[in-house]
N, C-alpha and C positions, 0 to 999 in steps of 0.2 A: 185275729182271734175273736173279738167281738165287733159288732157293727151297730150303728145307730138304729134303734128300734128293738134291739134284743132285750129280753127281760133277764136280768142277772140278779145274783144273790151274793151278799157277803155273809157266809154262814156263821162266822165267829160273832158277828154283831147282829145277826138275824135281820138284815136290811135287804129289802127287795125293791127293785125299781127298773125303769126303762132307760136304756143307754140313750143319752141326748147328745153327747159329745165325747170325742176321744182325742186327747192331746198327749202323744207319746205313749208312756205307760200309765197315764192317768186317765181313768174312765169316770165321766160325770154321769150320774144317774138321777132320774126324777122319781121320787117315791109316790105312792098313791095319794098322799096328802099334799102333793105339790112341792115338797121340800126337795132341794137338790143337794146331793152329797157327792163326794168323789173318793175314789179308791184306786190303789195300784191295780192294774189288770190281774196281776198274780194272785190277788186276794179275792177275786170274783169267780163264780161259776155260772154257767147258764142255768136258769131256773128249772127248765124242763129236764135237764140232766140231773140236777139235785133231787127233784121230785122222783125221777125214775130210780135213782140209787136207793132212795129211802121208801120205795113203793112196797107196801105190804098187802096190796089187794090180792084177791084170790083169782087166779087165772081160770078161764072158763072153757078153754079149748079141750077137746076130747083126750088129747095125749097127756095133759097135766092132770086129768081126772080119772085116769084109768085105774089107779090104785086107791081111790077114795073109799070104796067099800071096805078095804082092809083097814085103812086109818079110822074110819067111822066105827068099825067093830071094836078096835082097841079102846078108842075114847069112851064108847058106850059101856064098856066093861070096867072102867077105872073107878076106884073107890072115890067117894066125895072128898076124903082127906087128901088124896093125890091130886085131884082136880084143884083143890084149894092151894096146894103148893104152886101150881101153874098160875092160878089167879093172883097170888102174892107176887110171884116172880114177874108177871106182866105188869102189875101195879108199881113194882120197885124198879122196873127197867128204866135205864137212862133215856130221858126224852131228848129228842133232836129238835132244837128250835126251828120252827117253821113247818114241822111235820106233825100232823094231827095224830095223837096216839090211837092205837087200835084198841077196840074193846074185845073182850073175850068172845062175846057172842058174834063178832064180826070175823073171827078167825076161822079158817078151814080146820078140819080134823088134823091134818098134817101140821099146820101152823101151831095148833094146841100141843100136839106131840112134840114138836120142836122146842116149845117153851118149857114143857115138863122135862124133856130130855136134858136141856141146859141146866135147869134147876136141880135136877137129881143126879147129874153126871152119869146117866144111863142112856146109851145110844138108842135112837129110834128103832133101829133093827132089833135090839133086845126086847123092846116093848112088843113089837110085832111078832117076833118068834115066840115070846111067852104066851101070846094070845092063841097060839095054834093048838089044836087038839094033840094031847100026848106030850106037850112041851115040858121041859124040865130046866129051869123052874117054871111053874105055871105062873100065869099073870097074877093070881092071887098071892102066891108065895113071894114073887118079886115085889109086889106092892108092900106086903107086910114087912119084908126085909128093909125096904126104903123107910117105911114109917117107923120101924124099930130103931133104925139108925138115927132118926131125928128126935126120938124120945129123950127123956132126961137120963143123964149119965149117972150110974150108981158107983 
């Protein structure tokens, strides 16, 4: 599973280090500060796999960006109050130890729509459809409906 020299992580304790020895199911790792700790192999993951699993970077290949103009158009037509829902949701999102949280400005338009979609329980497709000419509901009506549902109850 692991070999000497691998960089591994114990996610629950947020400990990262380099494998220096393996004795049965016990893996000894050296942390960046020089301290050695040991864990059962089953409690460790390869660091590169952990980072890949939690990667939120924006892909730059042409295939992943072919619909960016559609997402950009939706995001540019969102009311500030709806964007604020996304900002709050991102700020309140559970942080994964060892993974740097993303800032709103670092997200792609699709990632922003995903955050807003999760926060409002409105699928991304619904946001896109509402932004089309002749849509029913229109993007404006959809947003007003969402904001109305968040307002004070009478």
